[in-house]
Wavefront OBJ file of the C-alpha trace (Angstrom):
o trace
v 0.000 0.000 0.000
v 1.425 3.407 -1.139
v 2.155 6.119 1.409
v 1.973 9.119 -1.165
v -0.457 11.855 -0.234
v -3.721 12.059 -2.128
v -5.184 15.127 -3.994
v -5.855 18.228 -1.940
v -9.522 18.645 -1.228
v -10.996 22.105 -0.671
v -14.200 22.353 1.229
v -17.154 23.467 -0.942
v -17.866 26.659 1.067
v -14.352 27.980 0.362
v -14.761 27.354 -3.403
v -17.964 29.384 -3.481
v -16.356 32.277 -1.637
v -13.420 32.356 -4.089
v -15.605 32.356 -7.155
v -17.730 35.159 -5.721
v -14.664 37.350 -5.056
v -13.442 36.844 -8.622
v -16.811 37.750 -10.078
v -17.105 40.860 -7.919
v -13.572 41.943 -8.732
v -14.187 41.585 -12.467
v -17.330 43.676 -12.342
v -15.890 46.460 -10.199
v -13.488 48.055 -12.785
v -16.037 48.636 -15.583
v -18.331 50.235 -13.006
v -15.603 52.790 -12.115
v -14.875 53.538 -15.780
v -18.570 54.121 -16.432
v -18.515 56.963 -13.897
v -15.821 58.918 -15.876
v -17.432 61.378 -18.324
v -15.537 63.054 -21.225
v -14.632 66.733 -20.762
v -13.856 69.076 -23.679
v -11.359 71.945 -23.643
v -13.058 75.041 -25.100
v -12.763 78.796 -25.386
v -15.688 81.128 -24.720
v -16.758 84.587 -25.710
v -19.848 86.498 -24.592
v -22.556 87.475 -27.038
v -22.391 91.273 -27.347
v -24.575 94.108 -28.628
v -22.839 95.495 -31.711
v -23.630 97.747 -34.653
v -23.360 95.516 -37.713
v -23.289 96.585 -41.342
v -24.757 94.958 -44.412
v -21.934 95.884 -46.746
v -20.802 95.154 -50.297
v -17.121 95.103 -51.242
v -16.087 96.528 -54.585
v -12.742 97.287 -56.202
v -12.147 100.359 -58.317
v -9.833 103.111 -59.515
v -9.607 106.742 -58.413
v -10.231 109.226 -61.208
v -10.616 112.970 -61.559
v -14.022 114.556 -61.226
v -14.256 116.224 -64.625
v -17.144 118.369 -63.446
v -14.976 120.001 -60.757
v -11.741 120.618 -62.701
v -10.826 123.651 -64.816
v -9.469 123.445 -68.331
v -6.966 126.076 -69.462
v -6.890 126.701 -73.207
v -4.990 128.889 -75.654
v -6.925 132.006 -76.671
v -4.918 132.572 -79.832
v -2.406 130.572 -81.797
v 0.641 130.555 -79.517
v 4.061 129.057 -79.151
v 5.111 127.452 -75.865
v 8.176 129.211 -74.508
v 8.515 127.526 -71.099
v 6.786 124.828 -69.055
v 7.105 125.183 -65.271
v 5.171 122.157 -63.960
v 4.571 118.466 -64.613
v 1.496 116.259 -64.704
v 0.425 115.150 -61.241
v 2.070 118.097 -59.496
v 0.151 119.929 -56.770
v -0.027 123.654 -57.572
v -1.406 126.648 -55.709
v -3.569 129.494 -56.899
v -1.519 131.932 -59.000
v 1.411 129.532 -59.492
v 3.056 129.702 -62.934
v 2.259 126.839 -65.292
v 3.474 127.912 -68.756
v 4.761 130.939 -70.647
v 3.409 131.510 -74.142
v 4.643 133.667 -76.987
v 2.530 134.692 -79.984
v 3.085 132.499 -83.016
v 4.345 134.253 -86.176
v 0.796 134.370 -87.534
v -0.554 135.800 -84.267
v 2.244 138.366 -84.137
v 1.268 139.588 -87.612
v -2.378 139.806 -86.553
v -1.457 141.748 -83.420
v 0.648 144.159 -85.412
v -2.138 144.728 -87.897
v -4.649 145.341 -85.096
v -2.307 147.889 -83.537
v -1.891 149.729 -86.852
v -5.647 149.653 -87.507
v -6.318 151.104 -84.061
v -3.825 153.905 -84.650
v -5.293 154.704 -88.085
v -8.848 154.760 -86.715
v -7.798 157.138 -83.951
v -6.121 159.470 -86.450
v -9.260 159.448 -88.597
v -11.426 160.247 -85.608
v -9.239 163.234 -84.751
v -9.364 164.471 -88.346
v -13.176 164.309 -88.486
v -13.293 166.062 -85.085
v -11.334 168.996 -86.511
v -13.564 169.128 -89.585
v -16.638 169.135 -87.345
v -15.233 172.090 -85.436
v -14.829 173.894 -88.772
v -18.340 172.984 -89.841
v -17.054 170.783 -92.612
v -18.324 167.469 -91.167
v -21.647 166.395 -89.802
v -22.321 165.131 -86.303
v -23.176 161.665 -87.634
v -19.814 161.511 -89.438
v -18.048 162.420 -86.207
v -19.905 159.759 -84.218
v -19.145 157.105 -86.849
v -15.416 157.950 -86.788
v -15.400 157.877 -83.000
v -17.179 154.476 -82.919
v -14.738 153.032 -85.448
v -11.783 154.226 -83.356
v -13.181 152.773 -80.166
v -13.910 149.435 -81.862
v -10.372 149.238 -83.250
v -8.934 150.087 -79.820
v -11.034 147.361 -78.172
v -9.933 144.763 -80.710
v -6.307 145.724 -80.315
v -6.544 145.608 -76.471
v -8.283 142.238 -76.524
v -5.667 140.730 -78.789
v -2.857 142.229 -76.726
v -4.331 140.709 -73.551
v -4.498 137.298 -75.178
v -1.013 137.568 -76.645
v 0.652 139.139 -73.628
v 3.372 141.689 -73.267
v 6.703 141.605 -75.034
v 7.779 138.738 -72.766
v 4.683 136.716 -73.670
v 1.724 135.499 -71.632
v 2.221 133.594 -68.376
v -0.514 131.056 -67.672
v -1.146 130.597 -63.936
v -3.221 128.153 -61.882
v -6.736 129.517 -61.252
v -7.022 127.539 -58.002
v -5.196 124.977 -55.911
v -5.230 121.572 -57.532
v -3.329 118.895 -59.389
v -2.012 119.346 -62.907
v -3.509 116.953 -65.424
v -3.572 116.580 -69.224
v -0.491 118.771 -69.657
v 0.892 117.801 -73.047
v 2.507 121.058 -74.201
v 6.246 121.070 -74.811
v 8.600 124.002 -75.207
v 8.672 125.228 -78.823
v 5.332 123.647 -79.738
v 2.738 125.771 -81.555
v -0.708 125.564 -79.941
v -3.879 126.085 -81.972
v -6.561 128.518 -80.728
v -8.911 126.774 -78.272
v -6.566 123.829 -77.641
v -6.397 122.680 -74.003
v -3.065 123.501 -72.423
v -3.705 121.685 -69.145
v -6.395 120.791 -66.626
v -6.311 121.676 -62.950
v -8.160 119.106 -60.882
v -9.306 120.129 -57.464
v -7.104 118.182 -55.062
v -10.068 117.296 -52.834
v -12.421 116.260 -55.638
v -12.150 112.632 -56.705
v -14.391 109.904 -58.042
v -13.998 106.146 -57.721
v -15.274 103.943 -60.527
v -15.820 100.486 -59.010
v -17.136 97.160 -60.279
v -19.718 95.085 -58.380
v -21.229 91.649 -58.881
v -24.689 91.420 -60.451
v -26.203 89.603 -57.455
v -25.774 92.623 -55.133
v -27.195 95.257 -57.464
v -30.704 95.057 -56.011
v -29.547 96.567 -52.719
v -27.445 99.392 -54.150
v -28.890 102.897 -54.491
v -27.531 106.425 -54.763
v -26.585 108.107 -51.503
v -25.333 105.037 -49.628
v -22.254 105.613 -47.475
v -18.875 104.262 -48.607
v -15.546 103.751 -46.837
v -12.371 103.479 -48.894
v -9.012 101.821 -48.295
v -6.103 101.235 -50.642
v -4.871 97.752 -51.444
v -2.344 98.017 -48.607
v -5.207 98.510 -46.142
v -4.594 102.231 -45.456
v -7.690 104.413 -45.093
v -8.397 106.642 -48.090
v -11.398 108.555 -46.831
v -15.118 108.139 -47.269
v -17.787 109.004 -49.779
v -21.234 108.141 -51.075
v -22.699 106.317 -54.051
v -23.244 108.843 -56.825
v -24.808 106.521 -59.400
v -25.265 102.832 -60.205
v -24.960 101.660 -63.821
v -26.797 98.335 -63.815
v -25.545 97.305 -67.235
v -22.930 94.545 -67.058
v -19.596 95.004 -68.721
v -19.283 92.287 -71.398
v -15.662 91.553 -70.458
v -15.668 91.666 -66.659
v -19.341 90.797 -66.105
v -19.518 93.553 -63.480
v -21.821 96.534 -63.064
v -20.341 99.973 -62.419
v -20.801 102.068 -59.280
v -19.613 105.682 -59.371
v -18.583 106.960 -55.940
v -18.242 110.629 -55.009
v -15.453 110.893 -52.460
v -15.045 113.306 -49.577
v -11.555 114.556 -50.186
v -9.774 111.287 -50.884
v -5.999 111.772 -50.326
v -5.158 109.689 -53.368
v -3.767 110.271 -56.822
v -5.763 109.479 -59.905
v -5.172 105.916 -61.041
v -4.805 104.509 -57.513
v -6.628 101.214 -56.962
v -8.864 101.109 -53.895
v -11.345 98.828 -52.137
v -14.764 100.319 -51.447
v -17.034 99.123 -48.647
v -20.567 100.179 -49.617
v -22.943 100.202 -46.628
v -26.407 99.030 -47.684
v -27.883 99.078 -44.156
v -26.870 99.114 -40.485
v -28.286 97.045 -37.617
v -27.625 98.901 -34.356
v -27.618 96.921 -31.108
v -27.543 93.541 -32.851
v -26.723 90.422 -30.771
v -23.408 89.399 -32.295
v -21.089 86.400 -31.904
v -17.881 85.368 -33.676
v -18.319 83.414 -36.901
v -16.463 80.486 -35.345
v -19.258 80.049 -32.790
v -21.904 79.299 -35.412
v -22.247 75.741 -36.726
v -24.430 74.279 -39.451
v -25.996 70.854 -39.899
v -28.331 70.463 -42.820
v -30.851 73.308 -42.674
v -30.218 73.840 -38.975
v -28.028 76.583 -37.504
v -26.846 76.151 -33.937
v -24.188 77.018 -31.399
v -23.114 75.884 -27.948
v -23.776 77.981 -24.851
v -21.825 77.382 -21.638
v -24.211 76.704 -18.753
v -23.371 75.059 -15.426
v -20.110 73.559 -16.621
v -21.763 71.952 -19.637
v -22.283 72.785 -23.308
v -25.897 73.450 -24.206
v -26.649 72.912 -27.890
v -28.958 75.713 -28.967
v -30.655 76.213 -32.320
v -30.539 79.872 -33.428
v -31.436 82.148 -36.305
v -28.751 84.311 -37.880
v -28.947 87.609 -39.743
v -26.165 89.869 -41.017
v -22.612 88.666 -41.433
v -20.165 91.523 -40.906
v -16.540 90.469 -41.156
v -15.844 88.033 -38.320
v -19.155 88.719 -36.575
v -22.568 87.129 -37.149
v -25.879 88.559 -35.995
v -28.081 86.184 -33.976
v -31.705 87.258 -34.368
v -33.292 84.544 -32.246
v -32.301 82.071 -29.525
v -29.546 84.003 -27.737
v -29.234 86.903 -25.302
v -26.486 89.461 -24.809
v -23.963 88.284 -22.224
v -24.440 84.533 -22.686
v -21.141 82.711 -23.121
v -20.812 80.902 -26.449
v -18.171 78.350 -27.392
v -15.850 79.688 -30.095
v -13.058 77.090 -30.045
v -13.555 73.361 -29.548
v -17.236 73.413 -30.466
v -16.836 70.958 -33.352
v -16.064 68.220 -30.813
v -19.016 68.918 -28.541
v -22.342 67.259 -28.017
v -25.299 68.481 -26.033
v -24.779 68.478 -22.240
v -21.107 67.548 -22.576
v -18.848 68.713 -19.723
v -16.450 71.529 -20.639
v -13.365 73.230 -19.270
v -12.254 76.684 -20.420
v -8.757 76.853 -21.902
v -7.189 80.298 -21.985
v -3.805 81.656 -22.982
v -1.345 82.235 -20.139
v 1.730 84.417 -20.641
v 3.886 84.793 -23.721
v 5.011 81.187 -23.831
v 1.761 80.113 -25.432
v 0.896 77.642 -22.662
v -2.717 77.168 -21.674
v -4.378 76.699 -18.349
v -7.781 75.230 -17.779
v -10.539 76.650 -15.664
v -13.376 74.572 -14.347
v -16.416 76.006 -16.077
v -18.612 75.102 -13.099
v -16.446 77.155 -10.742
v -16.403 80.021 -13.263
v -20.168 80.053 -13.595
v -20.636 80.028 -9.813
v -18.048 82.714 -9.053
v -19.339 86.289 -8.512
l 1 2 3 4 5 6 7 8 9 10 11 12 13 14 15 16 17 18 19 20 21 22 23 24 25 26 27 28 29 30 31 32 33 34 35 36 37 38 39 40 41 42 43 44 45 46 47 48 49 50 51 52 53 54 55 56 57 58 59 60 61 62 63 64 65 66 67 68 69 70 71 72 73 74 75 76 77 78 79 80 81 82 83 84 85 86 87 88 89 90 91 92 93 94 95 96 97 98 99 100 101 102 103 104 105 106 107 108 109 110 111 112 113 114 115 116 117 118 119 120 121 122 123 124 125 126 127 128 129 130 131 132 133 134 135 136 137 138 139 140 141 142 143 144 145 146 147 148 149 150 151 152 153 154 155 156 157 158 159 160 161 162 163 164 165 166 167 168 169 170 171 172 173 174 175 176 177 178 179 180 181 182 183 184 185 186 187 188 189 190 191 192 193 194 195 196 197 198 199 200 201 202 203 204 205 206 207 208 209 210 211 212 213 214 215 216 217 218 219 220 221 222 223 224 225 226 227 228 229 230 231 232 233 234 235 236 237 238 239 240 241 242 243 244 245 246 247 248 249 250 251 252 253 254 255 256 257 258 259 260 261 262 263 264 265 266 267 268 269 270 271 272 273 274 275 276 277 278 279 280 281 282 283 284 285 286 287 288 289 290 291 292 293 294 295 296 297 298 299 300 301 302 303 304 305 306 307 308 309 310 311 312 313 314 315 316 317 318 319 320 321 322 323 324 325 326 327 328 329 330 331 332 333 334 335 336 337 338 339 340 341 342 343 344 345 346 347 348 349 350 351 352 353 354 355 356 357 358 359 360 361 362 363 364 365 366 367 368 369 370 371 372
C-alpha cells in the first residue's frame, strides 16, 4: 500500500467564496470607468450688442471729377516758350504753369490790329477837326469815333491774349493737381486747344465694379468707406450713381462713388465698402461660434459647466461677426473654439492663454459660472 499523499480537497464553502470574489472583482473596474465622463477643452466669448453693417465690397480706380476741374486753353495761336510744372504736381492758386509767346501768324495779326487802331484814332481826330470847322456832320463824327473805339477794343483784346513783349504767363486759377499737360517748349498751340487741366485736389471719383447679385440693394446716396490695397484708409464718400448694365468683359456693373476729399492720386486702386444698411444693437457672436448641420443653424452655450446645444437664427454677417436674431441673449457665453467636438450636455473646461510662452491653463467652467 502506497504512502503518497492524495489530492488536496478544498471544502465546498471555500470554493464558493473564491468564485464570488473573482466575479465581484471583475465587475468592479467597468463600473468605475462608467462613472468617468468626457470633458472638452473650449474657449468662450460672450454674445455682445454690436452695430453691424450689411456691406458690399467693390474694387475700383480713383479718377478725376471732370465736373470740378478747370481746363486752361490757348486764346490765340501761340508758341510754348517755357513749361514750369509736370502732370500730377500739386499747384497753388496763381502759381506759374506755362509761358506763351505769340506764333508768327498771331504776331502779324497783333501788329495789324495795332496799326488799324492807330489809323482809326487818327481818322477820328481828323473828323473832329472838320466838325469844329463845320465841314463834317455830327453823324460823321460819331461814326469815326465808334470806329476808333472798336479798333482800340480789338487791339486791347488781342494784346491781352497775346501778352506783353515777354509773352503770356498762364497761372493756376485755383489749388489743384495738374492733369492733361501735353505742351512742350517750342510747340505751336492752336486757338482753343487745351493747355492743361487743374483738378481740385479734394475732388475725386472712384469707378468700381460690383457683382450682379448685389445690385438690387445698391442705391444712390449710400455711405462708402475706402481703403487702398495696402489697407490704409483713403477717406469716405457716397454712391453717386449705379450703372446696372454689365460690362461684357468683366461681367460687373459699375458704381460711381463721389469721395469726400480722398488723399489719393488718380489711377490709384482702392477697395470700397458700400454700406447698404446698419443694424444697431444687434446680438453678435464670432463666426467660429456658429455651426451648421443640414438646414439647422446652432451654437453651444456654456451653462453650469456643460455645453448646451442651442438652435438659433442668424442675420447679417459683418466680417468676423454674425448677428443672432433669435435664440440668444447678450452676455451669454458661447463656445468659439472646440465646439466641433461637442455634443449636447457635454462637460467643458475653459482653456485660456497664459503668458507669452503660449501655454494654456484650464478653468473649471462650473467654478467660473458660480463665481461672482
